[in-house]
C-alpha positions in Angstrom: 0.0 0.0 0.0 1.3 3.4 -0.9 0.5 6.3 1.5 0.9 9.8 0.3 0.3 13.3 1.6 -1.3 15.7 -0.8 -2.5 19.3 -0.4 -5.6 20.8 -1.9 -5.1 21.2 -5.6 -2.3 18.5 -5.8 -2.8 15.3 -7.7 -1.4 11.9 -8.4 -1.3 10.0 -11.7 -1.8 6.2 -11.9 -0.8 4.2 -15.0 -0.6 7.2 -17.3 -4.4 7.5 -17.7 -5.8 8.0 -14.2 -5.5 11.2 -12.3 -6.7 11.8 -8.8 -6.8 15.4 -7.6 -7.5 16.7 -4.1 -10.2 19.3 -4.5 -11.0 20.2 -0.9 -10.0 19.2 2.6 -12.5 19.8 5.4 -13.1 18.6 8.9 -12.8 14.8 8.6 -13.4 14.6 4.8 -11.6 15.0 1.5 -13.1 15.8 -1.9 -11.4 14.0 -4.7 -11.7 14.4 -8.5 -10.9 11.2 -10.4 -10.2 11.5 -14.1 -10.1 8.0 -15.7 -11.3 6.3 -18.9 -14.9 5.3 -18.8 -13.9 1.6 -19.3 -12.4 1.6 -15.8 -15.0 1.1 -13.1 -14.7 3.4 -10.0 -16.8 2.4 -7.0 -17.0 3.6 -3.4 -15.9 0.8 -1.2 -19.2 0.7 0.8 -21.1 0.1 -2.5 -18.8 -2.7 -3.4 -19.4 -4.2 0.1 -23.1 -3.9 -0.3 -23.0 -5.6 -3.7 -21.0 -8.4 -2.2 -23.5 -8.8 0.7 -26.4 -8.8 -1.8 -24.7 -11.5 -3.9 -24.1 -13.6 -0.8 -27.7 -13.2 0.3 -28.9 -14.2 -3.1 -26.9 -17.4 -2.9 -28.2 -18.3 0.6 -30.3 -21.5 0.9 -33.5 -19.6 1.6 -33.0 -17.6 -1.6 -32.3 -20.7 -3.6 -35.5 -22.3 -2.2 -37.4 -19.2 -3.4 -35.9 -19.6 -6.8 -36.9 -23.2 -6.8 -40.5 -22.3 -6.0 -40.2 -23.4 -2.4 -40.9 -20.7 0.1 -40.3 -21.1 3.9 -44.1 -21.1 4.2 -44.5 -24.0 1.8 -41.7 -25.9 3.5 -43.5 -25.6 6.8 -40.9 -23.5 8.4 -43.1 -20.5 9.0 -44.8 -20.3 12.5 -48.6 -20.5 12.4 -48.9 -16.9 13.7 -47.0 -15.7 10.6 -49.6 -17.2 8.2 -52.2 -14.6 6.9 -55.8 -15.3 7.8 -57.6 -17.2 5.1 -54.4 -18.4 3.5 -54.0 -22.2 3.7 -50.6 -23.5 5.0 -49.4 -26.2 2.6 -47.4 -27.8 5.4 -50.7 -28.6 7.3 -53.0 -31.2 5.9 -56.5 -29.9 5.0 
């Protein structure tokens, strides 16, 4: 990891085609300008973490059951109080 100090208005260049410029420094925050080709994705780390969490949740067993058409309700794993009135519970015999 490279650690640099930059003042407002100063910049760094990465791989001849990416420029990062410090626009403003305030109490606890820094405004950056990033100039890069459109083909290079630039994401805030919290968005990348959220996307990873969503991907993991989508691959969970419960999600896979939903994709297979088997809800927790149909599998009999939903408590009776969670069943809407008038909606038959497929886990219970009629």
